[in-house]
C-alpha positions in Angstrom: -20.6 287.0 -258.7 -24.4 288.7 -259.4 -26.5 287.2 -256.5 -23.7 288.3 -254.1 -23.9 291.3 -255.1 -27.6 291.9 -254.4 -27.3 289.7 -250.7 -25.2 292.8 -249.7 -28.0 294.9 -251.1 -30.7 293.4 -249.6 -28.7 293.2 -246.0 -27.7 296.6 -246.7 -31.4 297.6 -247.1 -32.4 295.8 -244.5 -30.1 297.4 -241.3 -30.8 300.7 -243.2 -34.6 300.1 -242.3 -33.9 298.3 -239.1 -31.6 301.6 -238.1 -34.5 303.9 -239.4 -37.1 302.7 -237.0 -34.5 302.7 -234.6 -34.0 305.8 -234.3 -38.1 306.7 -235.0 -38.8 304.8 -232.5 -35.8 307.1 -229.7 -37.5 310.3 -231.3 -41.3 308.8 -230.7 -42.1 309.0 -233.8 -42.7 305.6 -234.5 -44.5 302.6 -232.1 -42.5 300.3 -230.9 -44.2 296.5 -230.3 -43.7 295.9 -226.1 -43.4 292.9 -224.8 -44.6 291.3 -222.0 -44.4 291.9 -218.1 -42.7 288.3 -218.0 -40.1 288.2 -220.5 -38.8 292.2 -219.5 -38.6 291.2 -215.6 -36.7 287.7 -217.3 -34.9 290.0 -218.9 -33.8 291.9 -215.9 -33.3 288.6 -213.5 -30.5 287.7 -216.7 -29.3 291.1 -216.7 -28.3 291.1 -213.1 -27.0 287.8 -213.3 -24.6 288.0 -214.8 -23.3 291.3 -213.3 -22.4 290.1 -209.8 -21.5 287.3 -211.6 -18.6 289.5 -213.4 -18.2 291.5 -209.7 -18.3 287.7 -207.7 -15.7 286.4 -210.5 -13.0 289.3 -210.4 -13.8 289.9 -206.6 -12.7 286.2 -206.2 -9.9 286.9 -208.4 -8.9 289.3 -206.4 -9.2 287.2 -202.7 -7.3 284.4 -204.3 -4.4 286.2 -206.2 -3.9 289.3 -204.7 -0.8 290.4 -206.7 -2.5 291.9 -210.4 0.4 291.3 -212.2 0.1 287.5 -211.9 -3.4 287.6 -212.1 -2.9 289.1 -215.7 0.4 286.6 -216.9 -2.8 283.9 -215.1 -5.3 285.4 -217.6 -2.5 285.4 -220.9 -1.4 281.8 -219.8 -5.6 280.5 -220.1 -6.2 282.2 -223.5 -3.3 281.2 -225.5 -4.7 277.3 -223.3 -1.5 276.6 -221.9 -0.8 275.7 -218.9 -0.2 278.3 -215.6 3.0 277.5 -214.2 3.4 276.8 -210.8 4.0 279.3 -207.7 6.1 279.2 -204.8 3.6 281.2 -202.1 3.9 283.5 -199.3 4.0 281.1 -197.2 6.1 278.9 -199.1 9.1 282.2 -200.2 8.7 282.3 -196.1 9.7 280.0 -195.3 12.3 279.3 -197.1 13.4 282.3 -195.9 13.5 281.6 -192.1 14.8 277.4 -193.1 18.0 280.0 -194.6 18.2 282.7 -192.0 18.0 279.7 -189.0 21.9 278.0 -190.4 23.0 281.2 -190.6 22.8 282.4 -187.7 22.5 279.3 -186.3 20.5 276.4 -186.3 20.7 275.2 -182.5 20.3 278.6 -181.3 17.1 279.4 -179.5 16.7 282.1 -182.5 17.2 279.9 -185.1 15.0 276.5 -183.5 12.3 279.5 -183.6 12.7 280.6 -187.0 13.0 276.5 -187.8 10.0 275.6 -186.3 7.7 278.7 -187.5 9.4 278.1 -191.3 7.9 274.6 -190.7 4.6 275.8 -190.3 4.7 278.8 -192.9 5.5 275.9 -195.5 2.2 273.8 -194.5 -0.2 277.3 -194.8 1.8 277.4 -197.8 0.6 273.9 -199.1 -2.4 274.9 -197.3 -2.8 278.1 -199.9 -2.0 276.3 -202.5 -5.1 273.1 -202.4 -7.6 275.5 -201.4 -6.4 278.1 -204.1 -7.3 275.2 -206.3 -9.5 273.5 -205.6 -11.3 277.0 -205.8 -10.5 277.7 -209.3 -12.3 274.4 -210.4 -15.4 274.1 -208.7 -16.0 278.2 -208.4 -14.6 280.2 -210.8 -14.1 277.9 -213.9 -18.1 277.6 -213.6 -19.1 281.4 -213.5 -16.3 282.0 -216.4 -18.0 278.8 -218.4 -21.8 280.8 -218.0 -20.0 284.6 -218.9 -18.5 283.1 -221.9 -20.7 279.9 -223.3 -23.8 280.6 -221.7 -24.3 284.2 -221.3 -23.1 284.7 -225.3 -25.2 282.5 -226.3 -28.2 284.5 -224.5 -27.2 287.9 -226.0 -26.4 286.9 -229.9 -30.6 285.8 -229.1 -31.9 288.9 -227.5 -29.8 290.7 -230.4 -31.5 288.5 -232.8 -34.9 289.3 -231.3 -34.1 292.8 -231.0 -33.8 292.5 -234.7 -36.8 290.5 -235.7 -38.7 293.2 -233.4 -37.3 296.3 -235.7 -38.4 294.3 -238.9 -42.3 293.9 -237.3 -42.2 297.6 -236.2 -40.8 298.6 -239.6 -43.6 296.6 -241.2 -46.3 297.4 -239.6 -45.4 301.2 -240.3 -45.3 300.3 -244.1 -48.9 298.8 -243.5 -50.4 301.4 -242.2 -49.0 303.8 -244.7 -49.8 301.4 -247.9 -53.5 301.9 -246.1 -52.9 305.8 -246.3 -52.4 305.6 -249.4 -55.1 303.7 -250.4 -57.9 305.3 -249.2 -56.5 307.7 -251.7 -55.9 305.5 -255.3 -57.7 302.6 -255.8 -53.9 302.0 -257.6 -51.7 300.8 -254.1 -54.9 298.0 -253.2 -51.4 295.8 -254.2 -49.0 297.6 -251.5 -51.7 296.8 -249.1 -51.1 293.0 -249.8 -48.0 293.1 -250.2 -47.3 294.6 -246.8 -49.9 292.0 -244.7 -47.1 289.8 -246.5 -44.3 291.0 -245.2 -46.2 291.7 -241.2 -47.5 288.5 -241.3 -44.4 286.6 -241.9 -42.4 289.5 -239.6 -45.0 288.6 -237.0 -44.1 284.8 -237.3 -40.8 285.3 -237.0 -40.2 287.5 -233.9 -42.9 284.8 -232.5 -40.5 282.2 -233.1 -37.5 284.4 -232.1 -39.0 285.1 -228.3 -39.9 281.7 -227.7 -36.1 281.1 -227.7 -35.2 283.7 -225.9 -37.8 283.5 -223.6 -36.5 279.1 -222.7 -33.4 280.8 -222.9 -34.0 283.6 -220.5 -36.1 280.8 -217.8 -32.4 279.0 -218.2 -31.3 281.5 -216.0 -32.8 279.4 -213.3 -30.8 276.5 -213.6 -27.5 278.7 -213.1 -28.5 279.7 -210.1 -29.2 276.3 -208.9 -25.4 275.5 -210.8 -24.2 278.7 -209.3 -25.1 277.5 -205.7 -23.3 274.6 -205.2 -20.5 275.9 -206.7 -20.6 278.1 -203.9 -21.5 276.0 -201.2 -17.9 274.4 -202.6 -15.5 277.4 -202.3 -17.3 277.2 -199.2 -15.9 273.8 -198.2 -12.8 274.2 -199.5 -12.4 277.6 -197.8 -13.7 276.1 -193.9 -11.2 273.1 -194.5 -8.0 275.8 -195.6 -8.8 278.1 -192.3 -9.1 275.0 -190.0 -6.0 273.8 -191.7 -4.7 276.5 -191.1 -5.3 276.3 -187.3 -4.4 273.5 -186.8 -1.4 274.1 -187.9 -0.8 277.6 -186.0 -2.2 275.9 -182.7 0.5 273.1 -183.0 2.8 276.1 -183.3 2.4 277.8 -180.6 2.7 274.1 -178.2 6.0 273.9 -179.8 7.2 277.4 -178.9 5.0 277.3 -175.3 8.4 274.3 -174.6 10.3 276.4 -175.7 12.7 277.6 -173.2 13.2 281.7 -173.5 10.4 281.7 -176.2 7.9 284.3 -175.8 3.8 283.6 -176.6 1.0 285.2 -174.6 0.7 287.7 -177.7 -0.3 284.5 -179.8 -3.9 284.3 -178.4 -6.7 283.1 -181.1 -8.2 285.0 -182.2 -11.9 283.5 -180.9 -11.0 284.3 -177.6 -12.6 287.2 -175.3 -9.5 287.8 -173.7 -7.6 290.3 -176.2 -4.2 290.4 -175.4 -3.2 293.4 -174.2 -5.2 292.4 -171.0 -4.0 288.6 -170.8 -1.8 290.6 -167.9 -4.7 292.0 -166.6 -7.1 288.9 -166.4 -3.9 286.7 -164.8 -3.6 289.6 -162.1 -7.1 289.0 -160.7 -7.0 285.6 -160.6 -6.3 284.7 -157.1 -3.0 284.3 -155.9 -1.3 281.6 -153.7 1.0 282.2 -151.1 4.2 281.2 -151.5 6.0 277.2 -152.1 8.9 277.4 -149.5 12.0 276.6 -152.1 10.0 277.5 -155.7 13.2 279.6 -157.8 12.8 283.2 -158.6 11.1 282.0 -162.0 8.2 280.1 -160.2 8.7 277.3 -162.3 11.4 274.8 -161.7 10.2 274.3 -157.6 7.3 273.9 -158.2 5.9 270.8 -156.2 1.8 271.0 -157.6 1.3 267.9 -154.7 2.2 271.3 -152.5 -0.3 274.1 -154.1 -3.3 274.4 -152.4 -6.4 276.6 -153.3 -5.4 280.3 -152.3 -8.1 281.0 -149.0 -9.3 284.3 -150.8 -11.0 281.6 -153.2 -10.2 280.7 -156.9 -12.3 281.6 -160.2 -13.6 278.9 -162.8 -13.2 278.7 -166.2 -14.2 277.5 -169.3 -12.0 276.2 -172.0 -11.7 277.0 -175.8 -9.9 274.4 -177.0 -8.1 270.6 -176.5 -4.8 271.6 -175.4 -2.3 268.1 -174.8 -0.1 268.7 -172.0 3.6 269.0 -172.5 5.1 267.0 -169.9 3.3 265.9 -166.4 3.8 269.5 -164.6 0.8 270.7 -167.1 -2.3 269.9 -167.0 -4.4 268.2 -170.6 -7.7 269.7 -170.9 -10.8 269.2 -173.2 -12.3 272.3 -175.0 -16.0 273.6 -173.5 -15.1 271.6 -170.1 -15.1 273.6 -166.6 -12.3 274.2 -164.8 -11.0 275.7 -161.1 -7.8 278.4 -161.5 -5.3 280.4 -159.6 -2.6 281.7 -160.0 0.9 281.3 -158.2 3.2 284.1 -157.2 6.4 284.3 -159.7 4.2 282.5 -162.3 4.8 283.1 -166.0 1.5 285.1 -166.9 0.5 283.7 -170.0 -0.3 279.8 -167.8 -2.2 279.0 -164.1 -2.9 276.8 -162.4 -5.8 274.6 -163.4 -7.5 271.7 -161.0 -10.3 269.3 -162.2 -11.3 267.4 -160.1 -7.9 265.5 -157.9 -6.1 266.7 -160.7 -3.8 270.1 -161.5 -1.3 271.8 -163.5 -0.3 274.4 -165.8 -2.7 275.2 -167.9 -2.1 278.5 -170.8 -4.2 280.8 -170.1 -5.0 281.6 -174.4 -7.2 278.0 -174.3 -9.1 279.5 -171.7 -12.1 281.8 -171.4 -12.7 282.9 -167.2 -15.4 283.2 -166.0 -16.6 286.1 -163.0 
């Protein structure tokens, strides 16, 4: 009991001494041991790493889960060390609604068939999103959290200890200074000087030891950067895979919808195409037009005889193919990305289609897959 009371009194005395030293330093009434420039740079880099890691972590969480309530729920599950329940993605929920709407409105109608096709694609997009979120959480978010909750806490703890050791050291220097000043007035204080010098040596040794421990931890931030770099590369690969899957799914859907009667797909142009949706009609209007083919229907599609179609006398235009395209039937021309073909239009043709020629082969090609060259 007496031992515990003495220890508590000793701890209280140390705390009071540190508090006095800290306060006097703030008011410029006491000297402060300064760390070397390299050490200060290590501290600044560590603080910067911690702050930016927190910001990147929080914003990535928002990117992967925009719903704040869902993020709070996932956080609570993680803190309780319980598995986060599987959640339906927005794409999967939309797919479910489209499927139910098609069944009720008529799955054999053009609208119903289109709802089913789009719903199937949205379901695939939702599954791809789920895989991306899972991969990003494991390969990117988890390492960032581990740094903040593990390495950084250790660094912070050792920095607090170093701060206390520095306060002890400076307090010992102040006591020695006072003891020497008193010694000059009375020889009776010589024992106090010896005691103060001994305390200073101990405080200096403890400070130096703690400074070295803290320095090694701060220098380990370089390894943290290397680890986060690897995680960032994995995050980019996951995101690139996700967007590539989305692009393929939407491209397949666009092809399927283009073959449905009465389905308009003119405004589904990929974002990377140099032609905007609003300019497609204008661009198509600048394509040379072949005189009307005899026997051609009002839609310009059913009665087209490609053998009878020839380039117009006014000339043709060159076009670069943006993406691979698989011909849907014998009237279409298959395309390979980056190849150059000759194009022109026919009166009455759907403005989203052109006649394309490559060598001795010709057929209909979708405008959205082309970059028209001047």
